[in-house]
Every structure is written in C-alpha cells, then in structure tokens.
C-alpha positions in Angstrom: 12.8 11.1 -23.0 15.4 13.0 -20.9 16.6 12.5 -17.4 13.2 11.5 -16.0 13.3 8.0 -17.4 14.8 4.6 -17.0 16.7 2.9 -19.8 16.3 -0.9 -19.7 18.2 -3.3 -21.9 16.7 -6.8 -22.2 19.7 -9.0 -22.5 17.5 -11.8 -23.8 16.7 -9.9 -27.0 19.2 -7.0 -27.0 16.2 -4.5 -27.2 16.3 -1.3 -25.3 13.3 0.4 -23.7 12.7 3.9 -22.2 10.5 3.8 -19.1 9.1 7.2 -17.8 9.8 8.0 -14.1 7.1 10.0 -12.4 7.3 10.9 -8.6 10.1 8.4 -8.2 8.1 5.5 -9.7 7.7 3.6 -12.9 4.4 2.1 -13.9 4.3 -1.6 -13.7 2.3 -1.7 -16.9 5.2 0.0 -18.8 7.1 -3.3 -18.2 4.5 -5.2 -20.2 6.1 -4.0 -23.5 9.3 -5.9 -22.6 8.7 -9.3 -24.2 10.7 -11.9 -26.1 8.1 -12.6 -28.7 4.5 -11.8 -29.8 3.3 -14.7 -27.7 5.1 -13.5 -24.6 2.7 -11.9 -22.1 5.4 -9.3 -21.2 7.5 -8.6 -18.1 5.8 -8.3 -14.7 7.3 -7.2 -11.4 7.3 -9.6 -8.4 6.9 -8.0 -5.1 5.6 -10.2 -2.2 3.8 -8.1 0.5 4.2 -5.0 -1.7 7.4 -4.0 0.0 8.4 -1.8 -2.9 5.2 -1.2 -4.8 2.9 1.8 -4.7 -0.6 0.8 -5.3 -2.1 4.3 -5.2 -1.5 8.0 -5.1 -2.6 9.3 -1.8 -2.8 12.7 -0.1 -3.9 11.5 3.4 -0.9 10.7 5.5 2.8 11.0 4.9 5.6 9.1 6.7 9.3 9.8 6.4 10.7 6.7 8.3 14.3 7.8 8.3 13.5 11.1 10.0 10.7 9.8 12.2 8.0 12.1 10.7 4.2 11.4 10.5 1.8 13.9 9.1 -1.9 13.9 8.5 -2.8 16.1 5.4 0.5 17.9 5.9 0.1 18.6 9.7 2.7 17.1 12.1 1.3 14.4 14.4 2.9 16.2 17.4 0.9 19.4 16.7 -2.4 17.5 16.2 -1.9 15.4 19.3 -1.2 18.5 21.5 -3.7 21.0 20.1 -6.5 19.1 18.4 -9.2 16.6 19.3 -9.9 13.2 17.7 -13.1 14.4 16.0 -11.3 17.5 14.6 -8.5 15.2 13.3 -11.2 12.9 11.9 -12.7 15.8 9.9 -9.2 16.7 8.7 -8.4 13.1 7.6 -11.7 12.6 5.8 -12.2 16.1 4.3 -8.6 17.2 3.7 -8.7 20.5 5.7 -9.0 21.6 9.3 -12.7 22.6 9.9 -14.0 26.1 10.8 -15.8 26.3 14.0 -19.2 25.9 12.3 -18.0 23.0 10.3 -16.6 21.2 13.3 -19.8 21.8 15.3 -21.9 20.3 12.4 -19.5 17.4 12.1 -19.6 16.6 15.8 -23.4 16.9 15.8 -23.6 14.4 12.9 -21.4 12.0 14.7 -23.2 12.4 18.0 -26.7 11.7 16.6 -25.6 8.4 15.1 -24.0 6.8 18.3 -27.1 4.7 19.0 -27.3 1.3 17.3 -30.4 -0.6 16.2 -31.7 -2.9 19.0 -31.5 -5.8 16.6 -27.7 -5.2 16.5 -27.8 -5.7 20.2 -29.6 -9.0 19.8 -27.0 -9.9 17.2 -24.2 -9.3 19.7 -26.2 -11.3 22.3 -25.9 -14.4 20.0 -22.2 -14.7 20.5 -20.7 -17.2 22.9 -20.0 -15.7 26.3 -16.2 -15.9 25.8 -16.2 -14.6 22.2 -13.2 -12.3 21.5 -14.5 -8.6 21.3 -12.6 -8.1 18.0 -14.4 -11.1 16.5 -17.7 -9.6 17.6 -16.7 -6.2 16.2 -15.7 -7.6 12.8 -19.2 -9.3 12.5 -21.2 -6.5 13.9 -19.7 -3.9 11.5 -20.4 -6.1 8.6 -23.9 -6.7 9.8 -24.6 -2.9 9.7 -24.7 -3.1 5.9 -28.0 -4.9 6.2 -29.5 -2.1 8.3 -28.5 0.7 5.9 -29.2 -0.4 2.3 -28.7 3.2 1.2 -25.0 2.5 1.9 -24.8 0.8 -1.5 -25.1 4.3 -3.1 -21.4 4.8 -2.8 -21.2 7.5 -5.5 -24.0 9.6 -4.0 -22.1 12.2 -2.0 -24.8 12.7 0.6 -25.2 9.0 1.2 -21.5 8.6 1.5 -21.2 11.4 4.0 -24.0 9.8 6.1 -22.4 6.4 6.1 -19.0 7.9 7.1 -20.7 9.7 10.1 -22.4 6.5 11.1 -19.2 4.5 11.0 -17.2 6.9 13.2 -20.1 7.2 15.6 -21.1 3.6 15.9 -17.6 2.0 16.1 -17.2 2.9 19.8 -20.8 1.7 20.6 -20.2 -1.7 18.9 -16.8 -1.9 20.6 -18.1 -1.3 24.1 -21.1 -3.6 23.6 -18.7 -6.4 22.4 -16.7 -5.9 25.6 -19.6 -5.8 28.0 -21.0 -9.0 26.3 -17.7 -10.8 26.8 -17.8 -10.0 30.5 -21.5 -10.5 31.1 -22.3 -7.0 31.9 -25.6 -5.2 30.8 -25.0 -2.8 27.9 -24.5 0.9 28.8 -26.1 3.2 26.1 -24.4 6.2 24.7 -24.5 9.5 26.6 -24.4 12.2 24.0 -23.6 14.8 26.6 -20.1 13.5 26.8 -17.2 13.8 24.4 -16.4 11.1 21.9 -13.7 9.5 24.1 -15.7 10.2 27.3 -18.8 8.5 25.9 -16.7 5.4 25.0 -15.4 5.2 28.6 -19.0 5.6 29.8 -20.2 2.7 27.6 -17.2 0.6 28.7 -17.1 1.1 32.5 -20.5 2.6 33.7 -22.0 0.5 36.5 -24.9 1.6 38.6 -24.4 5.3 38.7 -27.0 7.4 37.0 -24.5 9.6 35.2 -20.9 8.5 34.4 -18.3 11.1 34.7 -15.1 10.2 33.0 -11.7 11.3 34.6 -10.5 14.3 32.4 -6.9 12.9 32.3 -8.0 9.5 31.1 -10.5 11.0 28.7 -7.7 13.2 27.1 -5.2 10.3 27.0 -7.7 8.1 25.1 -8.5 10.9 22.7 -4.8 11.4 21.9 -4.3 7.6 21.5 -7.2 7.7 18.9 -5.5 10.6 17.1 -2.2 8.7 16.9 -3.9 5.7 15.2 -6.1 7.7 12.9 -4.1 6.8 9.7 -0.8 5.4 8.7 -0.3 5.2 4.9 -0.9 1.9 3.2 -0.7 -0.5 6.1 -2.3 -3.9 6.0 -5.8 -2.8 7.0 -5.8 0.3 4.8 -4.8 -1.9 1.9 -7.6 -4.3 2.8 -10.1 -1.4 2.9 -9.0 -0.3 -0.5 -8.8 -3.8 -2.0 -12.3 -4.8 -0.8 -13.7 -1.4 -1.5 -12.5 -1.5 -5.0 -15.3 -4.1 -5.8 -17.7 -1.1 -5.0 -19.1 -2.9 -2.0 -20.8 -0.8 0.7 -18.4 0.9 3.2 -19.6 -1.3 6.2 -18.5 -4.4 4.5 -15.1 -2.8 3.6 -14.6 -1.6 7.1 -15.4 -5.1 8.4 -12.6 -6.4 6.1 -10.2 -3.8 7.4 -11.1 -4.7 11.0 -10.4 -8.3 10.2 -7.0 -7.4 8.9 -6.4 -5.5 12.1 -7.4 -8.6 14.1 -4.2 -10.3 13.1 -1.3 -10.3 15.7 1.2 -8.9 13.2 -1.0 -5.7 12.8 -3.3 -5.0 15.8 -1.8 -7.2 18.4 1.7 -5.9 18.7 1.1 -4.0 22.0 -0.2 -7.2 23.6 3.1 -8.9 22.7 4.9 -6.0 24.4 2.9 -6.6 27.6 3.8 -10.3 27.5 7.5 -9.5 27.0 7.6 -7.0 30.0 5.7 -9.4 32.2 8.1 -12.2 31.2 11.1 -10.0 32.0 9.5 -9.5 35.5 11.9 -7.0 37.1 14.3 -4.2 36.1 17.2 -6.2 37.3 16.5 -8.8 34.6 16.6 -6.4 31.7 20.3 -6.7 30.9 20.2 -10.4 30.6 17.0 -10.2 28.5 18.7 -7.7 26.2 21.8 -10.0 26.0 19.5 -13.0 24.8 17.8 -10.7 22.2 21.2 -9.8 20.8 22.1 -13.6 20.7 19.1 -14.1 18.4 17.0 -16.1 20.8 13.9 -13.9 20.2 12.9 -10.4 19.1 12.6 -7.3 21.2 8.8 -6.5 21.0 7.8 -2.9 20.5 11.1 -2.0 18.9 11.7 -1.4 15.2 9.1 -0.8 12.5 8.8 -1.8 8.9 8.5 1.9 7.9 10.3 3.9 10.7 14.0 3.7 10.9 14.1 6.3 13.6 12.2 6.9 16.8 8.4 6.5 16.0 7.0 10.1 16.6 3.9 8.5 18.1 5.9 6.6 20.8 7.4 9.9 22.0 3.9 11.3 22.5 2.5 8.2 24.2 5.5 8.2 26.6 4.4 11.7 27.8 0.7 10.7 27.9 1.6 7.7 30.1 2.8 10.1 32.8 -0.6 11.8 32.9 -2.4 8.5 33.0 -0.3 7.1 35.9 -1.0 10.2 38.0 -4.6 9.0 38.0 -4.3 5.2 38.0 -1.1 4.8 39.9 2.2 3.7 38.4 2.2 0.5 36.4 4.8 -2.0 37.7 5.7 -2.6 34.1 6.7 1.0 33.3 10.0 0.9 35.1 11.0 -2.2 33.2 9.9 -0.5 29.9 12.0 2.6 30.7 15.1 0.5 31.6 14.7 -1.6 28.5 14.4 1.6 26.3 17.4 3.2 28.1 19.7 0.1 27.6 18.5 -0.5 24.0 19.0 3.2 22.9 22.6 3.2 24.2 23.5 -0.1 22.6 25.3 -0.2 19.3 23.5 -3.4 18.3 20.0 -1.7 18.4 21.3 1.6 17.0 23.0 -0.1 14.0 19.9 -2.2 13.3 17.7 1.0 13.7 15.6 -0.5 16.4 13.8 2.3 18.2 10.5 2.1 20.2 7.4 2.2 18.2 3.8 3.1 19.0 3.1 -0.3 20.5 5.8 -0.1 23.1 3.9 2.1 25.6 0.3 2.0 24.4 -0.4 -1.4 25.9 0.9 -0.3 29.3 -1.4 2.8 29.2 -4.5 0.7 28.2 -3.8 -1.8 31.0 -3.5 1.0 33.5 -6.9 2.4 32.3 -8.4 -1.1 33.0 -8.8 -2.1 29.3 -8.3 -5.9 29.1 -5.8 -7.2 26.5 -8.5 -8.4 24.2 -9.7 -4.9 23.8 -6.4 -3.5 22.5 -7.0 -4.2 18.8 -10.6 -3.0 19.3 -9.3 0.4 20.5 -7.0 0.5 17.5 -9.9 -0.1 15.2 -11.9 2.8 16.7 -9.0 5.2 16.1 -8.3 3.9 12.6 -11.9 4.1 11.3 -11.5 7.8 9.9 -8.3 6.7 8.2 -10.0 3.6 6.6 -13.0 5.8 5.5 -10.6 8.4 4.0 -8.6 5.8 2.1 -11.9 4.2 0.8 -13.3 7.6 -0.4 -10.0 8.5 -2.0 -9.9 5.2 -3.9 -13.5 5.6 -5.0 -12.8 9.1 -6.5 -9.5 8.1 -8.1 -10.2 7.6 -11.8 -7.0 5.4 -12.2 -8.2 2.9 -9.7 -10.0 -0.3 -10.8 -11.0 -3.5 -9.0 -7.9 -4.9 -7.3 -6.6 -7.9 -9.2 -2.9 -8.7 -8.6 -1.0 -10.9 -10.9 0.7 -14.1 -9.9 3.7 -16.1 -11.0 2.4 -19.5 -11.6 4.7 -22.3 -10.3 2.2 -25.2 -10.3 2.0 -28.3 -12.6 1.9 -27.9 -16.3 -1.1 -29.3 -18.3 -1.9 -33.0 -17.5 -4.8 -35.3 -18.2 -7.3 -36.6 -15.7 -6.6 -40.2 -14.6 -9.4 -42.5 -13.5 -9.1 -43.8 -9.9 -8.0 -47.3 -11.0 -5.0 -45.8 -13.0 -3.6 -43.5 -10.4 -0.4 -44.6 -8.7 -0.7 -46.1 -5.2 
C-alpha cells in the first residue's frame, strides 16, 4: 500500500493489517476488520469529547493553534476584521467566496427584509417570567420559528434553504434584543432597516423615547468586528451540535436552537463572564502579582488564558485588544482594563505560563468591551450566538451536501451489568 498507510499488528491474533492514511487520518471503520473471531464486532476507537477524532471534512474555517492562525475560507481573520463587514463575512462563510458588489447588495437586502418577526413570536417572548435568562428565551424562540415557517422542512430545496438562512441571520438580533428588553421590562424596539446590521441591533437594544436612534459609529464598528471574530471556529461544541442535530434532517431553526443551547453552557459561551468575575475579584492592579502566584500554586485557573486549540496567542484576542481602545474613547476607560493589561503583562513574561502555552484568548477582552458598551453579563452568550449564526448555517449546509455524512450515531463502550433476570419485589435483597 506504500508509505501512505499504517501497519497494525494485533498481538491477540498475530495478524497484520494495512490501514490507508488520507489527509493525516485513518477511517475508524477501517479498524472494524481487526477482530479476534467471526463473532467479534471488531475494533473501535474510544475518544471521549472527540479530542482526536475528525467527524467531517470541512472547507469553512481553518485553525493552526500552534501558530495562532484563524482563517475563514482561506482569508486571515486579521484582514477580514480590518477590511470587511459582518454581513460580507457572513456571505463568505455561507457561500465560500467573497461577494461581488451586486451579490453583497442582494444579500444585505435579503437579510434586511427579514429582520421583522411575527407578532405571535413577540407574544411568545411575553410569556416568559420577568427574570428569565435572555439566552434561555433565545433558545426557545429560535426553535419556535420552525412552527412559523413550515417550508423550512424542505432542506434539500436550494431556494428554500437560502430563504431560511437569510431569515436566521436576520432574525437572531431581533430575537436577542427582544429577549433582553423583556428581561428588563422595557417595551420592544422594532428593527430600523435604515441602519447597518450592528447598528440596528444597538437600536433594538438601547432605543428609548427618541424617534430615531443613531448608534455611535465607534461602538457600531466594534460590535461588527466582534461578530466577525465569532462567525465560525471549526468543530466547536455548538457547531458539532448543529451538525449532529441537523444530521437527522430536521429544519434549520431546530438545529440552530440546539446549537444555541450548546452555547448556553458556561464552558462554551460563558467564558468571558468568568473573566469579568476574575478581574472584579482581583480588584486592583496591585493585587495582580499575588493572584498570579496563587494561580501557579494550583488554587484556581487563570480565566481567559489558554485554549483547547490555540497553543499560541489567540489571533482574535489581538484584534479585540485594539478594538477595546476605540470603545473606551467613547465609553470611558473601564476600571478592569488596567487589571487585565497588568495580568497579561505578568503572565506573558512568566515561564510558568509560557511553558504551559497559556496565552490570552478571545474571551479575555471581549467581556470588558461588552460591559463598557452597557451589555449586561446575561447578554454575553447571546451576542456570541448572533455572531456564530452564519457559521452554524454554513456547517449545517456543508453537512447536508456531504454524501459521506449520515445521521450522527456514535458507538459506546458498554460497562454496565451483564444479562440478569428480573426479580419480583419480594425476592430482592433488602
């Protein structure tokens, strides 16, 4: 079979097997032939949390964690954040190429006309308790959209699929803003389609009694960049949920609801909240050295540092750090930023953090920016969900069109009781 193969000798039987290697991987099903007898099911791989298992072939986003590289469809995140807009990046992520001027104009128009939600969805949001978490409302409301658009079940109809994708990107900010305003008892602010995508979201969040809300350009731009930075990130927990649920061929609203639910978890969408809590706990720049000392002693983890994929400085964190300066010129300097900068300075000069490859990630500065822009902590994962929607949609569509994909159905290693007979109540041991 040549060099592009793996030779495996099963010491149980003495048999040798040649397994093809393609793109640096072997197919798990090729292990099935390795068995001890005809009755043996065959060898399986055991990989909790898929730490070394590729579940798909994807062309959407690429990460080199050792070099600190993130690309969407081949384009470096630094170039997109500096030169593009979120809706242009959304087009790129979903369609695979940067749009022409005409294509972008049509795409933006299709998003804009779908920002309004059905009035019954508003009544649905009204039904939640006054202190319901906005993310919980968002999960439910996105799932409820499937009942308003029965044509969404035509997932293999190209036109229908494009319509649902436009609706999802358009309606996520509206649902998110409505969830927030319900949670604080404010009347809903309807979309203003004269504004940009980010500007319209700020309008729906913060408009009060003024006839026309005018977003601050610096905050509008900052939010647009933050959405870009979150647009996709390989096979993370929520993307995996999108693909897994979508593999049952359910409508995209139900699949996005599942992905949003995955993002609700503190280990996925709540990391920047943990950073804010940590910086608040430190309290002052002078307390940073002692806090770092306690982290190195193993008392707790340094929030916002390190990443499961990145073993270098997260490229998104560098961009956010620059954006923070623009935001603070408008909002005033956050008292937490000096603590964050000092924490970063000490950590990046310390052999402990360098040897453990603990560098700031995207969550380290994003929470500080959101807080400065008056977003409450409960809205942090909701903002993440808005930015990630085009990535979820792209992952879902790629999965649908991949002929190798089937309904997700992982195997298990059974460790329970062997066969036993039912005992009547009177015969069971006390």
